[in-house]
C-alpha positions in Angstrom: -0.2 -0.1 0.1 2.3 2.8 -1.4 0.0 5.2 -2.8 -1.6 7.9 -0.6 -5.1 7.2 -2.1 -4.5 3.4 -0.8 -3.6 4.4 2.5 -6.7 6.7 2.8 -8.8 4.1 1.7 -7.2 1.6 4.1 -7.8 4.0 7.2 -11.8 4.5 5.9 -12.1 0.9 5.6 -10.8 0.2 9.2 -12.8 3.3 10.4 -16.2 1.5 8.8 -15.4 -1.7 10.1 -14.8 -0.8 13.8 -17.8 0.9 14.9 -20.0 -0.7 12.6 -23.0 -1.1 15.0 -22.5 2.0 16.7 -25.2 4.8 15.7 -25.0 8.6 16.1 -27.4 10.0 18.6 -29.3 12.1 16.1 -32.9 11.1 15.6 -32.1 9.4 12.3 -29.4 7.1 14.4 -27.4 7.6 11.4 -24.1 5.4 11.2 -21.4 6.8 13.3 -18.6 6.5 10.3 -20.5 9.5 8.9 -19.1 11.4 11.7 -15.3 10.8 10.7 -15.9 10.7 7.1 -17.8 14.4 7.6 -14.3 15.4 9.4 -12.4 14.4 7.0 -14.4 16.2 4.3 -14.5 19.1 6.2 -10.6 19.1 6.2 -10.5 18.3 2.7 -13.3 20.3 1.1 -13.6 23.3 3.3 -9.8 24.1 4.3 -7.9 22.3 1.6 -6.1 20.1 3.9 -4.1 17.2 1.7 -2.1 16.0 4.5 -2.3 12.4 4.4 -1.7 11.9 8.1 -4.1 14.5 9.0 -7.0 12.8 6.9 -6.3 9.4 8.1 -6.5 10.5 11.5 -9.8 12.3 11.1 -10.9 9.1 9.6 -9.5 7.0 12.5 -9.9 9.6 15.3 -11.9 7.4 17.7 -9.4 4.9 17.7 -6.2 4.4 19.0 -3.9 5.9 17.0 -0.7 8.2 17.8 -2.4 11.9 16.6 -5.9 10.8 17.5 -5.1 10.0 21.3 -4.5 13.9 21.4 -7.9 14.6 20.5 -9.9 11.8 21.8 -11.8 12.1 24.8 -11.7 9.5 27.4 -15.3 8.5 27.8 -14.4 6.3 31.0 -13.7 9.8 33.1 -16.6 11.6 34.6 -17.7 14.1 32.8 -15.9 17.0 34.3 -13.0 15.5 33.8 -13.4 14.9 29.9 -13.7 18.4 30.0 -10.2 18.7 30.6 -9.9 19.1 27.0 -10.2 23.1 27.5 -7.2 22.9 29.0 -5.4 20.1 26.9 -6.4 21.4 23.4 -4.0 24.4 23.0 -1.2 22.2 23.6 -2.0 19.8 21.1 0.0 19.3 17.6 -0.9 21.7 14.9 -2.3 18.5 13.2 -4.6 17.7 16.4 -5.7 21.1 16.2 -6.9 21.0 12.7 -8.8 17.6 13.8 -9.8 18.9 16.8 -11.7 22.0 15.0 -12.9 20.0 12.1 -14.5 17.2 14.8 -16.0 20.0 16.9 -17.5 21.8 13.7 -18.9 18.4 12.5 -20.5 17.6 15.8 -21.7 21.3 16.2 -23.4 21.1 12.8 -25.1 18.0 13.7 -26.3 19.5 17.0 -27.6 22.7 15.2 -29.5 20.7 12.8 -31.4 18.6 15.4 -31.1 17.7 18.9 -29.8 14.4 19.8 -32.5 11.5 21.3 -32.7 12.2 24.6 -30.9 16.0 24.8 -32.7 18.9 26.3 -32.3 22.6 24.6 -30.2 22.9 28.3 -27.9 20.4 27.3 -27.2 21.2 23.8 -26.6 25.1 25.0 -23.8 23.3 27.3 -22.3 21.5 24.7 -22.0 24.7 22.4 -20.6 26.4 25.6 -18.1 23.8 26.3 -17.2 23.8 22.4 -16.6 27.4 22.6 -14.1 27.2 25.4 -12.1 24.2 23.6 -12.1 26.1 20.3 -11.0 29.5 22.0 -7.9 27.4 23.1 -7.2 26.4 19.6 -7.4 29.9 18.0 -5.0 30.8 15.5 -4.9 27.2 14.0 -6.8 27.7 10.8 -8.8 30.8 9.9 -11.6 28.9 7.7 -12.4 26.6 10.1 -12.5 29.1 13.1 -15.0 31.4 10.8 -17.3 28.3 10.5 -17.2 27.9 13.8 -17.8 31.6 14.7 -20.8 31.7 12.6 -22.0 28.5 14.6 -21.2 29.9 17.7 -23.2 33.4 16.8 -26.3 31.6 16.2 -26.4 30.4 19.8 -25.4 33.6 21.4 -21.8 32.9 21.9 -18.8 34.9 21.0 -15.4 33.6 20.8 
């Protein structure tokens, strides 16, 4: 597997098989793979990222992989401890920061589109508030992603 395209397809294949039974929390219950693909799509189509390592990490960002570990929440930790992302995000590598911004943008767009099953409006607002804090620590990473996030935050009455 020498070509970059082949490497990217290997990552996509692995990402699709790993959580094949997992579903997003949206009312449609979309397959979980839609999220990593959406993150990779944001990076390529909206930002012009062609770095194969970043795109592979976007596809694999919920699996254990070197770049991925920098941006993945440990879901076994209590909710407040998971929020350490606010403090840790600014110290991530530039590649991890790109993924973090694209991941937040994808999640927030989904949340803006429809509230996940079992979520109140208050919980959605809390997620937006928390995400804004994480994104603030990533300022200066990528203007396109930051502008897209800024527009979403403004819709929810938040500023960066």
